[in-house]
FITOR-837876 format. One record per atom (N, C-alpha, C): residue number from 0; residue in three letters; atom name; x, y, z. Coordinates in steps of 0.05 Angstrom, whole numbers, plus 5000, padded with zeros to 4 digits. Layout:
// FITOR-837876
+------+-------+------+------+------+------+
! zaba ! mitor ! lopa !    u !    v !    w !
+------+-------+------+------+------+------+
!  NUM !   ALA !   CA !    X !    Y !    Z !
...
+------+-------+------+------+------+------+
//
This chain:
// FITOR-837876
+------+-------+------+------+------+------+
! zaba ! mitor ! lopa !    u !    v !    w !
+------+-------+------+------+------+------+
!    0 !   MET !    N ! 3866 ! 9063 ! 6177 !
!    0 !   MET !   CA ! 3893 ! 9055 ! 6177 !
!    0 !   MET !    C ! 3910 ! 9075 ! 6161 !
!    1 !   SER !    N ! 3932 ! 9084 ! 6173 !
!    1 !   SER !   CA ! 3948 ! 9104 ! 6159 !
!    1 !   SER !    C ! 3968 ! 9090 ! 6140 !
!    2 !   THR !    N ! 3975 ! 9105 ! 6119 !
!    2 !   THR !   CA ! 3995 ! 9095 ! 6100 !
!    2 !   THR !    C ! 4021 ! 9110 ! 6105 !
!    3 !   ALA !    N ! 4043 ! 9096 ! 6109 !
!    3 !   ALA !   CA ! 4069 ! 9109 ! 6113 !
!    3 !   ALA !    C ! 4082 ! 9115 ! 6086 !
!    4 !   LEU !    N ! 4092 ! 9139 ! 6084 !
!    4 !   LEU !   CA ! 4105 ! 9149 ! 6060 !
!    4 !   LEU !    C ! 4130 ! 9164 ! 6067 !
!    5 !   ARG !    N ! 4143 ! 9174 ! 6047 !
!    5 !   ARG !   CA ! 4165 ! 9194 ! 6050 !
!    5 !   ARG !    C ! 4167 ! 9209 ! 6023 !
!    6 !   GLU !    N ! 4145 ! 9223 ! 6017 !
!    6 !   GLU !   CA ! 4142 ! 9237 ! 5992 !
!    6 !   GLU !    C ! 4151 ! 9266 ! 5994 !
!    7 !   PRO !    N ! 4168 ! 9276 ! 5977 !
!    7 !   PRO !   CA ! 4173 ! 9305 ! 5977 !
!    7 !   PRO !    C ! 4148 ! 9320 ! 5969 !
!    8 !   VAL !    N ! 4142 ! 9342 ! 5983 !
!    8 !   VAL !   CA ! 4119 ! 9359 ! 5977 !
!    8 !   VAL !    C ! 4127 ! 9388 ! 5979 !
!    9 !   GLN !    N ! 4111 ! 9405 ! 5965 !
!    9 !   GLN !   CA ! 4114 ! 9434 ! 5968 !
!    9 !   GLN !    C ! 4093 ! 9443 ! 5989 !
!   10 !   VAL !    N ! 4102 ! 9461 ! 6006 !
!   10 !   VAL !   CA ! 4084 ! 9470 ! 6028 !
!   10 !   VAL !    C ! 4084 ! 9500 ! 6030 !
!   11 !   GLY !    N ! 4060 ! 9511 ! 6033 !
!   11 !   GLY !   CA ! 4057 ! 9540 ! 6039 !
!   11 !   GLY !    C ! 4054 ! 9543 ! 6069 !
!   12 !   VAL !    N ! 4070 ! 9561 ! 6081 !
!   12 !   VAL !   CA ! 4071 ! 9564 ! 6110 !
!   12 !   VAL !    C ! 4068 ! 9594 ! 6117 !
!   13 !   VAL !    N ! 4053 ! 9599 ! 6138 !
!   13 !   VAL !   CA ! 4052 ! 9626 ! 6150 !
!   13 !   VAL !    C ! 4065 ! 9624 ! 6178 !
!   14 !   PHE !    N ! 4074 ! 9647 ! 6187 !
!   14 !   PHE !   CA ! 4086 ! 9648 ! 6214 !
!   14 !   PHE !    C ! 4068 ! 9666 ! 6231 !
!   15 !   GLU !    N ! 4060 ! 9655 ! 6253 !
!   15 !   GLU !   CA ! 4044 ! 9669 ! 6273 !
!   15 !   GLU !    C ! 4059 ! 9670 ! 6299 !
!   16 !   ARG !    N ! 4066 ! 9694 ! 6307 !
!   16 !   ARG !   CA ! 4082 ! 9697 ! 6332 !
!   16 !   ARG !    C ! 4107 ! 9679 ! 6332 !
!   17 !   GLY !    N ! 4120 ! 9677 ! 6309 !
!   17 !   GLY !   CA ! 4144 ! 9662 ! 6307 !
!   17 !   GLY !    C ! 4141 ! 9632 ! 6304 !
!   18 !   VAL !    N ! 4116 ! 9623 ! 6302 !
!   18 !   VAL !   CA ! 4111 ! 9594 ! 6299 !
!   18 !   VAL !    C ! 4101 ! 9588 ! 6271 !
!   19 !   ALA !    N ! 4113 ! 9568 ! 6258 !
!   19 !   ALA !   CA ! 4105 ! 9561 ! 6231 !
!   19 !   ALA !    C ! 4079 ! 9545 ! 6232 !
!   20 !   ARG !    N ! 4062 ! 9552 ! 6211 !
!   20 !   ARG !   CA ! 4037 ! 9537 ! 6209 !
!   20 !   ARG !    C ! 4032 ! 9532 ! 6179 !
!   21 !   PRO !    N ! 4033 ! 9506 ! 6171 !
!   21 !   PRO !   CA ! 4027 ! 9500 ! 6143 !
!   21 !   PRO !    C ! 3998 ! 9507 ! 6136 !
!   22 !   VAL !    N ! 3994 ! 9519 ! 6113 !
!   22 !   VAL !   CA ! 3967 ! 9527 ! 6104 !
!   22 !   VAL !    C ! 3957 ! 9512 ! 6079 !
!   23 !   TRP !    N ! 3976 ! 9501 ! 6064 !
!   23 !   TRP !   CA ! 3970 ! 9484 ! 6041 !
!   23 !   TRP !    C ! 3994 ! 9468 ! 6034 !
!   24 !   PHE !    N ! 3990 ! 9446 ! 6019 !
!   24 !   PHE !   CA ! 4012 ! 9431 ! 6008 !
!   24 !   PHE !    C ! 4003 ! 9418 ! 5982 !
!   25 !   THR !    N ! 4022 ! 9412 ! 5964 !
!   25 !   THR !   CA ! 4015 ! 9398 ! 5940 !
!   25 !   THR !    C ! 4027 ! 9370 ! 5940 !
!   26 !   ARG !    N ! 4011 ! 9351 ! 5930 !
!   26 !   ARG !   CA ! 4019 ! 9323 ! 5928 !
!   26 !   ARG !    C ! 4010 ! 9313 ! 5902 !
!   27 !   GLN !    N ! 4028 ! 9303 ! 5886 !
!   27 !   GLN !   CA ! 4022 ! 9291 ! 5860 !
!   27 !   GLN !    C ! 4004 ! 9309 ! 5843 !
!   28 !   GLY !    N ! 4011 ! 9335 ! 5843 !
!   28 !   GLY !   CA ! 3996 ! 9355 ! 5827 !
!   28 !   GLY !    C ! 3970 ! 9365 ! 5839 !
!   29 !   ARG !    N ! 3963 ! 9355 ! 5862 !
!   29 !   ARG !   CA ! 3938 ! 9364 ! 5875 !
!   29 !   ARG !    C ! 3945 ! 9381 ! 5899 !
!   30 !   ARG !    N ! 3930 ! 9403 ! 5902 !
!   30 !   ARG !   CA ! 3934 ! 9421 ! 5924 !
!   30 !   ARG !    C ! 3914 ! 9415 ! 5946 !
!   31 !   TYR !    N ! 3924 ! 9412 ! 5971 !
!   31 !   TYR !   CA ! 3908 ! 9407 ! 5995 !
!   31 !   TYR !    C ! 3908 ! 9432 ! 6012 !
!   32 !   GLU !    N ! 3885 ! 9441 ! 6020 !
!   32 !   GLU !   CA ! 3882 ! 9464 ! 6038 !
!   32 !   GLU !    C ! 3882 ! 9453 ! 6067 !
!   33 !   VAL !    N ! 3899 ! 9463 ! 6084 !
!   33 !   VAL !   CA ! 3901 ! 9454 ! 6112 !
!   33 !   VAL !    C ! 3879 ! 9469 ! 6128 !
!   34 !   CYS !    N ! 3861 ! 9454 ! 6140 !
!   34 !   CYS !   CA ! 3840 ! 9466 ! 6156 !
!   34 !   CYS !    C ! 3848 ! 9468 ! 6186 !
!   35 !   GLY !    N ! 3867 ! 9452 ! 6194 !
!   35 !   GLY !   CA ! 3876 ! 9453 ! 6222 !
!   35 !   GLY !    C ! 3901 ! 9437 ! 6227 !
!   36 !   VAL !    N ! 3918 ! 9447 ! 6245 !
!   36 !   VAL !   CA ! 3941 ! 9432 ! 6254 !
!   36 !   VAL !    C ! 3933 ! 9421 ! 6281 !
!   37 !   THR !    N ! 3934 ! 9394 ! 6284 !
!   37 !   THR !   CA ! 3925 ! 9382 ! 6308 !
!   37 !   THR !    C ! 3948 ! 9376 ! 6328 !
!   38 !   MET !    N ! 3972 ! 9374 ! 6318 !
!   38 !   MET !   CA ! 3995 ! 9369 ! 6335 !
!   38 !   MET !    C ! 4021 ! 9378 ! 6322 !
!   39 !   ARG !    N ! 4041 ! 9385 ! 6339 !
!   39 !   ARG !   CA ! 4068 ! 9392 ! 6329 !
!   39 !   ARG !    C ! 4088 ! 9378 ! 6348 !
!   40 !   TRP !    N ! 4110 ! 9369 ! 6337 !
!   40 !   TRP !   CA ! 4131 ! 9357 ! 6353 !
!   40 !   TRP !    C ! 4157 ! 9358 ! 6337 !
!   41 !   THR !    N ! 4179 ! 9353 ! 6350 !
!   41 !   THR !   CA ! 4205 ! 9352 ! 6337 !
!   41 !   THR !    C ! 4218 ! 9325 ! 6342 !
!   42 !   THR !    N ! 4235 ! 9317 ! 6323 !
!   42 !   THR !   CA ! 4251 ! 9293 ! 6326 !
!   42 !   THR !    C ! 4278 ! 9299 ! 6314 !
!   43 !   ARG !    N ! 4297 ! 9281 ! 6317 !
!   43 !   ARG !   CA ! 4324 ! 9284 ! 6306 !
!   43 !   ARG !    C ! 4328 ! 9261 ! 6286 !
!   44 !   GLU !    N ! 4342 ! 9268 ! 6264 !
!   44 !   GLU !   CA ! 4350 ! 9249 ! 6244 !
!   44 !   GLU !    C ! 4379 ! 9254 ! 6238 !
!   45 !   GLY !    N ! 4397 ! 9240 ! 6252 !
!   45 !   GLY !   CA ! 4425 ! 9247 ! 6250 !
!   45 !   GLY !    C ! 4429 ! 9275 ! 6262 !
!   46 !   ARG !    N ! 4442 ! 9293 ! 6247 !
!   46 !   ARG !   CA ! 4447 ! 9320 ! 6257 !
!   46 !   ARG !    C ! 4423 ! 9338 ! 6253 !
!   47 !   ALA !    N ! 4404 ! 9330 ! 6237 !
!   47 !   ALA !   CA ! 4381 ! 9347 ! 6229 !
!   47 !   ALA !    C ! 4358 ! 9346 ! 6250 !
!   48 !   THR !    N ! 4346 ! 9368 ! 6254 !
!   48 !   THR !   CA ! 4321 ! 9370 ! 6270 !
!   48 !   THR !    C ! 4298 ! 9370 ! 6250 !
!   49 !   LEU !    N ! 4278 ! 9353 ! 6255 !
!   49 !   LEU !   CA ! 4254 ! 9351 ! 6239 !
!   49 !   LEU !    C ! 4231 ! 9363 ! 6254 !
!   50 !   LEU !    N ! 4217 ! 9382 ! 6242 !
!   50 !   LEU !   CA ! 4192 ! 9393 ! 6253 !
!   50 !   LEU !    C ! 4169 ! 9378 ! 6241 !
!   51 !   HIS !    N ! 4153 ! 9365 ! 6258 !
!   51 !   HIS !   CA ! 4130 ! 9348 ! 6248 !
!   51 !   HIS !    C ! 4104 ! 9363 ! 6253 !
!   52 !   PHE !    N ! 4085 ! 9360 ! 6235 !
!   52 !   PHE !   CA ! 4059 ! 9372 ! 6237 !
!   52 !   PHE !    C ! 4038 ! 9351 ! 6230 !
!   53 !   ALA !    N ! 4019 ! 9346 ! 6248 !
!   53 !   ALA !   CA ! 3996 ! 9330 ! 6242 !
!   53 !   ALA !    C ! 3974 ! 9350 ! 6234 !
!   54 !   LEU !    N ! 3961 ! 9346 ! 6211 !
!   54 !   LEU !   CA ! 3942 ! 9365 ! 6202 !
!   54 !   LEU !    C ! 3919 ! 9352 ! 6187 !
!   55 !   THR !    N ! 3898 ! 9367 ! 6182 !
!   55 !   THR !   CA ! 3875 ! 9357 ! 6169 !
!   55 !   THR !    C ! 3865 ! 9375 ! 6147 !
!   56 !   ASP !    N ! 3852 ! 9364 ! 6127 !
!   56 !   ASP !   CA ! 3839 ! 9379 ! 6106 !
!   56 !   ASP !    C ! 3808 ! 9376 ! 6109 !
!   57 !   ARG !    N ! 3799 ! 9369 ! 6132 !
!   57 !   ARG !   CA ! 3772 ! 9363 ! 6140 !
!   57 !   ARG !    C ! 3762 ! 9335 ! 6132 !
!   58 !   THR !    N ! 3778 ! 9321 ! 6115 !
!   58 !   THR !   CA ! 3771 ! 9294 ! 6107 !
!   58 !   THR !    C ! 3793 ! 9274 ! 6116 !
!   59 !   ASN !    N ! 3817 ! 9281 ! 6111 !
!   59 !   ASN !   CA ! 3840 ! 9264 ! 6116 !
!   59 !   ASN !    C ! 3858 ! 9276 ! 6137 !
!   60 !   THR !    N ! 3875 ! 9259 ! 6149 !
!   60 !   THR !   CA ! 3896 ! 9268 ! 6167 !
!   60 !   THR !    C ! 3923 ! 9262 ! 6154 !
!   61 !   PHE !    N ! 3941 ! 9282 ! 6156 !
!   61 !   PHE !   CA ! 3967 ! 9279 ! 6144 !
!   61 !   PHE !    C ! 3989 ! 9285 ! 6164 !
!   62 !   GLU !    N ! 4012 ! 9274 ! 6160 !
!   62 !   GLU !   CA ! 4036 ! 9281 ! 6175 !
!   62 !   GLU !    C ! 4057 ! 9292 ! 6156 !
!   63 !   LEU !    N ! 4064 ! 9318 ! 6161 !
!   63 !   LEU !   CA ! 4085 ! 9331 ! 6145 !
!   63 !   LEU !    C ! 4109 ! 9334 ! 6163 !
!   64 !   ALA !    N ! 4133 ! 9334 ! 6151 !
!   64 !   ALA !   CA ! 4158 ! 9339 ! 6167 !
!   64 !   ALA !    C ! 4175 ! 9358 ! 6151 !
!   65 !   PHE !    N ! 4188 ! 9377 ! 6165 !
!   65 !   PHE !   CA ! 4206 ! 9396 ! 6153 !
!   65 !   PHE !    C ! 4234 ! 9391 ! 6164 !
!   66 !   ASN !    N ! 4253 ! 9385 ! 6147 !
!   66 !   ASN !   CA ! 4281 ! 9380 ! 6155 !
!   66 !   ASN !    C ! 4295 ! 9407 ! 6156 !
!   67 !   GLN !    N ! 4303 ! 9415 ! 6180 !
!   67 !   GLN !   CA ! 4316 ! 9442 ! 6183 !
!   67 !   GLN !    C ! 4344 ! 9443 ! 6171 !
!   68 !   GLU !    N ! 4356 ! 9420 ! 6166 !
!   68 !   GLU !   CA ! 4383 ! 9420 ! 6154 !
!   68 !   GLU !    C ! 4381 ! 9422 ! 6123 !
!   69 !   THR !    N ! 4364 ! 9406 ! 6111 !
!   69 !   THR !   CA ! 4362 ! 9406 ! 6082 !
!   69 !   THR !    C ! 4340 ! 9425 ! 6071 !
!   70 !   LEU !    N ! 4324 ! 9436 ! 6090 !
!   70 !   LEU !   CA ! 4302 ! 9454 ! 6083 !
!   70 !   LEU !    C ! 4281 ! 9441 ! 6065 !
!   71 !   ALA !    N ! 4278 ! 9415 ! 6068 !
!   71 !   ALA !   CA ! 4259 ! 9400 ! 6051 !
!   71 !   ALA !    C ! 4235 ! 9391 ! 6067 !
!   72 !   TRP !    N ! 4212 ! 9391 ! 6054 !
!   72 !   TRP !   CA ! 4187 ! 9381 ! 6066 !
!   72 !   TRP !    C ! 4181 ! 9353 ! 6055 !
!   73 !   HIS !    N ! 4170 ! 9336 ! 6072 !
!   73 !   HIS !   CA ! 4162 ! 9309 ! 6064 !
!   73 !   HIS !    C ! 4135 ! 9303 ! 6076 !
!   74 !   LEU !    N ! 4119 ! 9289 ! 6061 !
!   74 !   LEU !   CA ! 4094 ! 9277 ! 6071 !
!   74 !   LEU !    C ! 4101 ! 9249 ! 6081 !
!   75 !   LEU !    N ! 4097 ! 9245 ! 6108 !
!   75 !   LEU !   CA ! 4105 ! 9220 ! 6120 !
!   75 !   LEU !    C ! 4082 ! 9200 ! 6123 !
!   76 !   ALA !    N ! 4058 ! 9210 ! 6126 !
!   76 !   ALA !   CA ! 4036 ! 9191 ! 6130 !
!   76 !   ALA !    C ! 4009 ! 9204 ! 6121 !
!   77 !   VAL !    N ! 3991 ! 9187 ! 6113 !
!   77 !   VAL !   CA ! 3964 ! 9196 ! 6106 !
!   77 !   VAL !    C ! 3944 ! 9176 ! 6119 !
!   78 !   GLU !    N ! 3925 ! 9187 ! 6133 !
!   78 !   GLU !   CA ! 3903 ! 9170 ! 6143 !
!   78 !   GLU !    C ! 3877 ! 9180 ! 6130 !
!   79 !   PRO !    N ! 3866 ! 9164 ! 6112 !
!   79 !   PRO !   CA ! 3842 ! 9172 ! 6098 !
!   79 !   PRO !    C ! 3818 ! 9175 ! 6117 !
!   80 !   GLY !    N ! 3802 ! 9195 ! 6113 !
!   80 !   GLY !   CA ! 3778 ! 9199 ! 6128 !
!   80 !   GLY !    C ! 3754 ! 9184 ! 6117 !
!   81 !   THR !    N ! 3732 ! 9188 ! 6130 !
!   81 !   THR !   CA ! 3708 ! 9174 ! 6121 !
!   81 !   THR !    C ! 3688 ! 9193 ! 6108 !
!   82 !   ALA !    N ! 3694 ! 9219 ! 6108 !
!   82 !   ALA !   CA ! 3676 ! 9239 ! 6096 !
!   82 !   ALA !    C ! 3676 ! 9238 ! 6066 !
+------+-------+------+------+------+------+
//
């Protein structure tokens, strides 16, 4: 079962052929290494476009969103793994 959040986070991103790919993020002082991005999509929040990323650290699944208007990253959901 996933936990819904809206926590500000810091994110390290690389660009490959013009596409952003998160490679790490920090939450509550802990750094998480991103092992894979499983999905990407966009939504709108008022005038802002949000870029969403579903990703994994090999144990948990996370949803991060980048607000293109405010330039802020948020952790929106965490689904704990079983490993």
